[in-house]
C-alpha positions as CSV (number, residue, x, y, z in Angstrom):
1,M,1.4,30.0,0.2
2,R,-1.2,26.9,1.5
3,D,-2.3,24.4,-0.5
4,D,-6.0,23.7,0.6
5,T,-7.2,21.0,-2.0
6,P,-7.9,18.0,-0.3
7,G,-6.1,14.7,-1.2
8,A,-2.9,13.6,-3.0
9,S,-3.9,14.8,-6.6
10,F,-1.3,17.3,-8.1
11,P,-1.3,18.5,-11.7
12,G,1.8,18.7,-13.3
13,T,1.6,22.0,-14.1
14,H,1.7,22.7,-10.5
15,L,4.5,19.9,-10.0
16,D,7.5,22.2,-8.5
17,P,6.3,24.6,-5.5
18,G,10.0,25.3,-5.4
19,L,13.0,24.3,-2.9
20,A,11.0,26.4,-0.2
21,G,7.9,24.3,-0.2
22,M,5.0,25.1,1.0
23,S,2.5,24.2,3.5
24,A,-0.2,21.9,2.2
25,R,-3.2,19.2,3.2
26,P,-1.9,16.1,0.8
27,I,-4.1,13.6,3.0
28,A,-7.6,13.9,2.9
29,G,-8.9,14.1,6.9
30,V,-5.2,15.3,7.9
31,D,-5.3,19.5,8.5
32,N,-1.2,19.4,8.3
33,G,1.2,18.9,5.9
34,F,4.1,19.8,3.4
35,V,4.9,19.7,0.1
36,A,7.9,20.3,-2.2
37,G,9.5,19.1,-5.3
38,Y,12.3,17.1,-5.6
39,R,14.7,16.6,-8.6
40,V,16.8,13.6,-9.1
41,R,20.4,14.0,-8.7
42,F,23.2,12.4,-10.8
43,D,24.1,10.6,-7.5
44,E,21.0,9.7,-6.5
45,A,21.0,7.4,-9.5
46,G,22.3,4.2,-9.8
47,P,24.3,3.0,-13.4
48,D,20.2,1.8,-14.5
49,G,19.8,5.6,-14.6
50,A,17.1,4.5,-12.0
51,T,16.3,6.3,-8.2
52,R,18.0,4.3,-5.8
53,T,15.6,3.0,-3.1
54,S,17.7,4.3,-0.6
55,T,17.0,7.8,-1.8
56,L,13.4,7.9,-1.2
57,L,13.9,7.5,2.3
58,R,16.6,10.3,2.3
59,Y,13.5,12.5,0.3
60,A,10.9,11.3,3.4
61,Q,13.4,12.0,5.5
62,D,14.4,15.4,4.4
63,I,10.7,16.6,4.3
64,A,9.7,15.2,7.4
65,W,12.7,17.4,9.1
66,R,11.5,20.9,6.8
67,H,7.8,20.0,7.6
68,S,8.8,20.6,11.4
69,E,10.7,23.6,11.2
70,E,7.5,25.1,9.2
71,M,5.9,24.3,12.6
72,G,8.5,25.5,15.0
73,F,10.1,22.5,15.8
74,D,13.7,23.1,14.5
75,R,16.8,21.4,15.6
76,E,17.5,24.0,17.9
77,W,14.1,23.3,19.3
78,Y,14.8,19.8,20.3
79,Q,18.9,20.6,21.1
80,A,17.4,22.7,24.1
81,R,15.1,20.2,25.6
82,A,17.7,17.0,24.6
83,L,15.2,15.0,22.3
84,G,15.6,13.8,19.3
85,W,13.5,11.5,16.6
86,V,14.7,8.5,15.4
87,V,13.1,5.5,13.2
88,R,11.7,2.3,14.0
89,G,9.9,1.1,10.8
90,V,9.6,1.9,7.4
91,E,7.1,0.9,4.9
92,L,8.0,1.8,1.2
93,E,6.2,1.3,-2.0
94,L,7.8,1.5,-5.2
95,H,4.4,1.8,-7.9
96,A,6.3,3.3,-11.1
97,A,10.0,3.4,-12.7
98,I,11.5,7.4,-10.8
99,R,14.9,8.3,-13.2
100,L,17.6,10.4,-12.8
101,G,16.7,14.0,-14.0
102,Q,12.8,13.7,-13.3
103,T,11.5,16.3,-10.5
104,L,9.2,15.0,-7.9
105,R,6.4,16.7,-6.3
106,V,7.1,15.1,-2.7
107,S,4.3,15.5,0.4
108,T,4.4,14.5,4.1
109,A,1.9,14.6,6.8
110,V,1.9,13.0,10.5
111,V,-1.5,11.0,9.6
112,G,-1.7,8.9,13.5
113,H,0.0,8.7,17.0
114,R,0.1,6.8,19.8
115,R,1.3,7.5,23.6
116,I,5.2,7.1,22.3
117,W,5.3,6.8,18.7
118,A,4.0,8.7,15.7
119,R,3.4,7.9,12.3
120,R,4.2,10.3,9.1
121,L,3.2,9.1,5.5
122,A,5.5,10.5,2.7
123,E,4.3,10.6,-0.8
124,A,5.9,11.2,-4.6
125,R,4.7,12.1,-7.8
126,L,5.3,12.5,-11.3
127,A,4.7,15.1,-13.4
128,D,1.5,13.6,-14.5
129,G,0.0,13.2,-10.8
130,R,1.0,9.4,-10.8
131,L,1.7,7.9,-7.5
132,A,5.3,6.7,-8.1
133,A,6.4,6.2,-4.5
134,R,4.8,5.7,-0.8
135,V,6.4,5.7,2.6
136,T,5.2,5.1,5.9
137,T,7.2,6.0,9.1
138,D,6.9,4.7,12.5
139,W,9.0,7.5,14.8
140,V,9.7,7.0,18.4
141,L,11.0,10.1,20.6
142,L,14.4,9.6,22.5
143,D,15.7,11.8,25.5
144,A,19.3,12.5,26.0
145,R,20.3,9.0,27.6
146,G,18.3,7.0,24.9
147,R,14.8,6.2,26.4
148,I,11.9,6.5,24.6
149,V,9.4,9.3,26.0
150,R,6.3,10.2,25.6
151,I,5.5,12.4,23.0
152,P,5.1,16.5,24.3
153,A,1.6,18.0,24.1
154,D,3.0,20.8,22.0
155,F,3.0,17.8,19.0
156,G,-0.9,17.3,19.3
157,V,-1.5,20.9,19.0
158,A,0.7,21.9,16.1
159,F,0.1,18.1,14.6
160,L,-3.3,17.1,14.9
161,N,-4.0,13.7,13.9
162,P,-5.7,10.3,14.3
163,E,-4.3,7.9,17.2
164,V,-3.3,5.3,15.3
165,Q,-5.3,2.2,15.8
166,S,-2.9,-0.3,14.7
167,E,0.6,-1.2,16.3
168,I,4.0,0.4,15.6
169,L,5.3,-1.9,12.9
170,R,7.3,-4.8,12.8
171,V,9.2,-7.2,10.8
172,P,9.6,-10.9,12.0
173,A,13.2,-12.5,11.7
174,P,14.4,-14.4,8.8
175,E,14.3,-18.5,9.4
176,G,16.9,-21.4,8.1
177,P,20.3,-20.8,6.6
178,P,20.4,-17.5,4.4
179,A,21.2,-17.2,0.4
180,H,23.8,-15.1,0.6
181,T,25.9,-12.9,3.5
182,L,27.4,-9.5,2.9
183,E,30.4,-7.9,5.2
184,L,31.5,-4.9,5.9
185,A,32.5,-2.1,8.1
186,V,30.6,1.4,8.9
187,R,32.5,3.9,7.0
188,P,32.3,7.7,8.1
189,R,30.4,8.7,5.0
190,D,27.4,6.2,6.9
191,L,27.3,8.2,9.0
192,D,24.8,11.6,9.5
193,P,24.7,15.0,11.2
194,L,23.8,12.7,15.1
195,D,26.9,10.7,14.3
196,H,24.7,7.4,13.9
197,V,24.3,5.3,10.3
198,N,21.4,6.9,8.7
199,N,18.1,4.9,8.4
200,A,19.0,5.2,4.4
201,V,22.5,3.0,4.5
202,Y,20.8,-0.2,6.1
203,V,18.8,0.3,2.9
204,D,21.6,0.4,0.9
205,W,23.8,-2.3,2.5
206,I,20.5,-4.6,2.1
207,D,20.5,-3.4,-1.8
208,E,24.2,-4.5,-2.1
209,A,23.4,-7.5,-1.0
210,L,20.2,-8.4,-3.1
211,E,22.7,-7.5,-6.0
212,A,25.7,-9.9,-5.3
213,A,22.9,-12.3,-4.3
214,G,22.3,-11.9,-8.3
215,W,17.8,-10.5,-6.9
216,L,17.8,-7.1,-7.8
217,G,16.1,-5.8,-11.3
218,D,14.5,-9.3,-11.4
219,A,10.7,-8.1,-10.2
220,G,10.6,-6.0,-14.0
221,D,7.9,-3.3,-13.8
222,R,5.9,-4.4,-10.8
223,P,5.3,-2.7,-7.5
224,V,7.8,-3.5,-5.3
225,T,6.8,-3.0,-0.9
226,W,9.9,-3.2,1.5
227,R,9.1,-3.5,5.4
228,V,12.3,-2.2,7.4
229,E,11.9,-2.4,11.6
230,Y,15.1,-0.6,13.3
231,L,16.0,-2.3,16.4
232,A,19.5,-1.0,17.4
233,S,21.9,1.2,15.8
234,A,25.5,0.4,14.2
235,A,28.3,2.8,15.3
236,R,31.2,4.3,14.1
237,G,33.8,1.5,13.0
238,D,31.6,-1.2,13.5
239,E,31.3,-4.5,11.4
240,V,28.3,-5.5,10.5
241,V,27.3,-8.8,8.8
242,V,24.4,-8.6,6.4
243,Q,22.4,-11.8,5.3
244,V,19.3,-12.1,2.5
245,H,17.0,-15.0,2.3
246,G,14.0,-16.4,-0.3
247,D,14.4,-15.0,-3.8
248,A,13.9,-12.3,-5.6
249,A,10.4,-12.4,-5.7
250,S,10.0,-12.6,-2.2
251,W,13.1,-12.0,0.4
252,A,14.4,-11.4,3.9
253,A,17.2,-9.7,5.4
254,R,19.0,-9.1,8.7
255,I,21.9,-7.4,9.4
256,R,23.7,-7.8,12.7
257,R,26.6,-6.5,14.5
258,A,29.8,-8.4,14.6
259,D,28.8,-9.9,18.0
260,G,25.3,-10.9,17.0
261,L,22.9,-7.8,17.9
262,D,20.1,-7.7,15.5
263,L,20.5,-4.2,13.9
264,V,17.8,-4.4,11.4
265,R,15.2,-7.0,10.0
266,A,13.8,-6.5,7.0
267,S,11.3,-7.9,3.6
268,G,10.4,-7.3,0.3
269,L,8.0,-8.2,-2.0
270,A,7.3,-8.1,-5.7
271,T,3.5,-7.3,-6.0
272,E,0.9,-7.0,-8.0
273,G,-0.3,-4.2,-5.9
274,S,0.5,-2.8,-2.4
275,G,-1.1,-0.6,-0.1
276,V,-0.4,1.4,3.3
277,I,0.1,-0.5,6.2
278,S,-2.7,1.3,8.3
279,E,-5.1,4.4,7.9
280,P,-6.3,6.8,10.6
281,A,-9.8,5.9,11.5
282,T,-10.8,8.2,14.8
283,A,-10.3,10.9,15.8
284,M,-7.7,12.6,18.0
285,T,-7.7,11.5,21.8
286,D,-4.9,11.8,24.1
287,A,-2.3,9.1,23.8
């Protein structure tokens, strides 16, 4: 079943298309997409009953995989070609509180590309159609040796989308001494099926440092925007250092390996409103 309604307005009566999900056109002007219902589980919320920030990244990652599988690019396809997508940058906008037990209608679409990277937009909407969260993710494709490779032509046919006019997301390094430092070790539960620390785990680590600094919860009901750049991967058993700078309304974070290698840079801002980092602007061209 295909939902051909353009845009991203989803009436509450059609909130949950089921665990199987379905093809959709959630983003105006982009003729590819996927949508599914996600109910916030008990373990995905914190002591206050609110959905953890990292949960939304996990939803965005999961529905991206489901969309890829729907289009014929499943894990076996990637394994046969020794290829794999990794996240290089994320912007996460939180627009409304999401609570334990709520069901979200989560959509995804590839909204743009460049020669060696692609941009996905995921949106999570509440039962009344209100936007609760938006996740914009920049992905790069790696070969078996971990080198970035050009996106195969197969994707351009299956995921027709414009060429992105902006650059891949970057986050500047924090300046000055940190307000709080957290040291921890990579635990087995932090690893995903690729034996890497999952991109959402780094956000959990930053949240832990923000909580230790006393900065969580101070933003109230204002929209909050996270920007995260992934520079390198932590591995099983690594010791890492998480540092946060600034204050509750505007902070920056850096995650380093114990030997000093930068792994992640991030920033957060409690705002009166927020927007997507870029919009597709032109017809598709050869990257």
